[in-house]
N, C-alpha and C positions, 0 to 999 in steps of 0.2 A: 648795448643792453636793452632788451624788450620788457614790456610790461607784461605781468602775469595776472592781470585782473580779469581776462577773458571777455572785457566789453571795453567800448570806447568812453571811458570815465571822463568827466568833465571837471577841469581845473580852472579855478578863478586866480589869476595873478594880480595882486593889488601893489602898485609901486608908483610913486610920483615922478620917477625917472624914465622917459620914453626908451632909453637905450637898454635899460634893465628889463623892461617889459618886452622888448623885441628879442633880447638874448634868451630870456628863460622861455618865452613863448615858442621860439623855434626849437629850442632843445626838447621841450615837451612834445610838440607837434610831431617831431621826428619819431618819436616813440609810440605814436598812435593815439595820443590824448587829444580830446576836444579841449581848446584853450580859449578863454574868455578874459579880457583884461579890464583893468579900472585902474585911473591914474589919481584917484582921490577916494577918501573914506565914504562920502555919500553916494558916490556911484556904485561902490562895491556893495553897500547895504541895499541899494535898489536891486541889484542883480540877485542878491541872496534871497530877497523876499519875492521876487516875480519869477525867477527861474533858478532854484537852488543848485550849486554845483555839488560835486562830490568831495572836493577838497579845495581849501582856500591856501594860497601861499600870500602871506600878509606881511608887507614891509612894516617894521616896527616904528621907525621914525619918519613921519610925512608932516609936512607943514599943515596948519589948519587942524585937521582931526587926524590924530596919530593912531597907530595900530592898536594901542590898549583901548582908545575910545571906540574905535570899530568894533573891536571884539566884545566890549561891554554892550554895544548896541546889539550885537548878534546874540549874545547870551540873554538879553532882556527880551527877546522875541522877534527880531528882525530876521532870523534864520532858523532853520530846523536845529533842535537841540543836539542832534547827533552829527551835525557837520563838523568834520575835523578842521582845525586850523593850524597851520605851521607857520611860526614867524621866521621871517628873513631879516637878519640884522647884522650890522657892522660891530654892534656892541659886544664887548667880552665881559662886561660887568656881571658878576655872579648874582647880585641882588636884583639887577634888571632881569636876567634870565628867570630867576625864582618868581619875580612878579609876573612874568609872562605865563608860566605854569599855573600860578595862583588865579590868573585871570581866565583860564580855560584853554590855552593853547596845548596842542598834544605833543608838539615837538618844536625844534628851532633849526635853522641853517644859518651859519655865519658867513658874511661876505669878507673876501672874495670866496665863492664857494667852488669846490670840485664838482663838475657835472655828474660824475658817477656818484657821489655821495648825495646830491640833490635828488637824482632819479631814484636811488635806493630808498631814500626816505619817503618820497612820493609813492612809489610802488608799495611800500609797506602799509601805509596809511590808507591808501585807496583800496587795497585789498581787504584791510580790517573793515572799512567802512562798507564795501560791497557785500562782505560775508555777513555783517551785521544786518544789513537790509534784507538779505535773504532769510536769515533766521527769523527776523521780525515778520516777513511776509509768509513763512511757513507757519508760524505761531498764529497769525491771524486767520489764515485759511484753515488751520485745525480747529480754531475756536468756531468759525463759521459752520464747519461740518458738525462739531458737537451740538451747536444751537439747532441745526437742521434736523439731525437725528432725534434730539430730544423732542422737538416739536411733532415730527411725524410719528414718534412711538407714542405720543400722549394720548391721541384719539383712540387707536385700537386697544390700548392697556385700560383706558377708561371704560371701554364697552366690556372688556372682560371682567373689570371690577363690578360693573353694574349688574351683569347677567349672574356672576357668582354670588353676589349679595342677595339677589332675589331668590336664588336657589337656596342659600343657607337659612333664610327666614323660615322656609318650610311652609309659608302660606301662599305659595304660588300656584295658580291654577293648573291642574294636571295636564291640560291640553298645550299650555305654554312651556312646559319644561323642555320638549325637543327643541323648540326655537331658542331658548336660552342656552341650551347646550351647543346648538349649531353657532349661535353668536360667539361664544367663547372659543370654539375651535377656529371660525373664520377670523376673528380678530387676532388670535394668536398667529395664525398663518400670515396675516398681513403684516404683523410686526417683524416675524422672521424675514418675510419677503423684503421689507425695507432695509434690515440689516444686510442681508445677501446682496442686495442691489448696491449699497454704499461699499461693501468689502470688494465686490467684483469690479467696480468701476473706479476705485482708489487707484490714481497714478496713470489711468488710461485716458488716451484722447482719440477717441474713435469718431468717425463720421456719424452724425446722428441719423437714425432711421425714421422715415416718415411714419408717424403714428396717428391714428384716429380713435375718437371715442364717440359712442352713441348717446345723445342727449337723454333719450327715453330710457335706455338701460342704466345710465347714471342715476337718473331720478328714481327708478325702481329700486336701485340698490341702496339709495339714501334712505327711502322710506322703509325699506326692510330692516336695515341695520339699526335705525334709530327710532322706530315706530313706537316700541315700548318705552324707551327712555324719554321721549317726548310726551307719551301718555302719563308717565309717572311725574312729570313736571306740570301736568295740566294744560298742555298745549295740543290744540286740535290741528291737524295737517290737512291742508288743501293742495290737491296735485293738479297741475295743468301740463299735461304732455304735449308736445307738438304734434300736429295733426299727421305728419309723416315722420318716418324713421330718419332723423337728420344726424350726420356725423360731423364732427368738428375735429380741427387739426391740433390734437394734443394727445398725449398718452392716457389711456383710460384710467390707470392707477393714479396718475398725477392729477386728473380732474376730480377723482374721487377724494384725493386729499385736500385739496383746496376746497371743494364744496363742503367736506366735513367740517372744516374749520368755521364755515358760515353756520352751520346747523349747530354745532356746539356753542357758538357765541350766542345764538338765539335762546338756546336752553338755558344759558346762564343769565341772560340780561332781560329775557322777555317771557318769563313763566306766567302760566294761567292766561295765555293769549292764543292767537291764531298764526300759524305759520305756513306761508304759501311757497311751494317749490315749483318752479314753472320753466318751460322751455319755449322760447318764442324767437321771431326774427328780429334782427338787430340792424345795423348799418347794412348797406348793399354788400352781399358776400360774407356777411357774419350772422352768427346765431348767438343767442343768449340764454345763459342759466341763471335764474334770478332766485334769491332767497329773501322773502319779505316776511316782517312780523308786525304785531301790534303792540310792541312794547313801548318804552319811553323815548327810543330813538337816540341819536347821538347828539349831545349839545353841541351847538354852533362853534362854541370856543374850542372844541376839540376835533372838530372835522378837519382841520388842516393839519392835525398831527396824526391823524388816524392810521396812516400807512407807514408811519416811522417806526423803526425798531424800538422795542422796549417801552412802548407807550400803550397803557392800558385803557379800555374803554371807560371804566368806571372805577371809583375808589372802592376798596375792600374786595378786589379780586382774590381768588383762591390762592393758596400758597404755591401752587405748581405753575400759575399763569406767568409767562415771562413777557408777554406783550410782543411776542415775535410773529405770531400767527398771520395777521393781516399783512405785515410787511413781507414776509416770505411768500405768502400767497400772491401778492401783487407782482414780485419779482418773477415767479413762476409763470404767471399767466403772460406777463410781458415777453418773457423769453419764448413763449409759444406763438407771439405774433399777436396777442389780445391785449385786452384791458380789463381791470377790476375797479369799479368805483363804488361809491356810496351815494344814496338818494334818501331824501326825507319823503314819507308817504304823505299824500294829501290829507288822509283822514287820521293821521297819527302813526307812528312806527318807523321802522327801518327797512331799507331795501338795499341789498348788495347785489351788484350786476357783474357776471363774468361773461365777457363778450369775446368770442373766438372766431377764427375764420373757418367758414365752411369747407369741409373735405369734399373733394370732387367725387 
């Protein structure tokens, strides 16, 4: 009989009798399972905590720490909650078996057992465990994708909302109307582009194509996209382009996404101040895009948590802020071979630095 798990599942066999460990271990190994053994409860708990198996075959009656005590420790946190435990016991007492299920065992095998029965029960429970693990992984990846899409759509849709509100007021200067119309069109196009990108890439594992982005063009794009929004917040923009047209190793759209997040943070937390967007040399072989403001900066107590998911910079953030922006931005930059970090400015304010490898 072979396993149908599709993977070399790991089985922990716990028994105080060396002969039982040897027989069960050989039986399972011949079926392609990885087998680890423990001859007492404390050793079993140590294995479950340091390198959890996919299933535990646990002897019910052992000297010192019996199977019920081991299982109680597992369910108290010494092992993952989803770890299935099958009791192996010579007892036929109905109340004892009911107690085993109440303690959290998923099944039992009585001694002396038939090899076919043991393998069938192991195969069934390992299959359920691995299937559950796959479903949890899919759910986790799906949630990560939802978070990413929501974050990436927020900035272009916020630009659409800003431009449309300015047009609706009727007090817009005539010469600015074409720019607001263009902003709505460009932002909507960006949003659709992000959606199309996620749909087309779903389920595909293609070799990455080397992409580069111009620092000067990215800075110009940021100024054009957010000039009026920054002005509405009372923020004066200072631009420092690199002396030469420098390209860095990252997709142009991705660099815009990351930079946008830094610009919108400055708009939110540093109104009525000055914002500097600069391109400058970094470490040897690297260039930086920096976004600096003269706002209150980040409190020292929050700087260590700054790039963790679901952490917000200040209390009272708007209702659509998830605290994912900086965390996702850092992951994206690191994936491109760069770094993203925060610095306090000497004269007050915040500076975020995106450092990326220079493209040849």
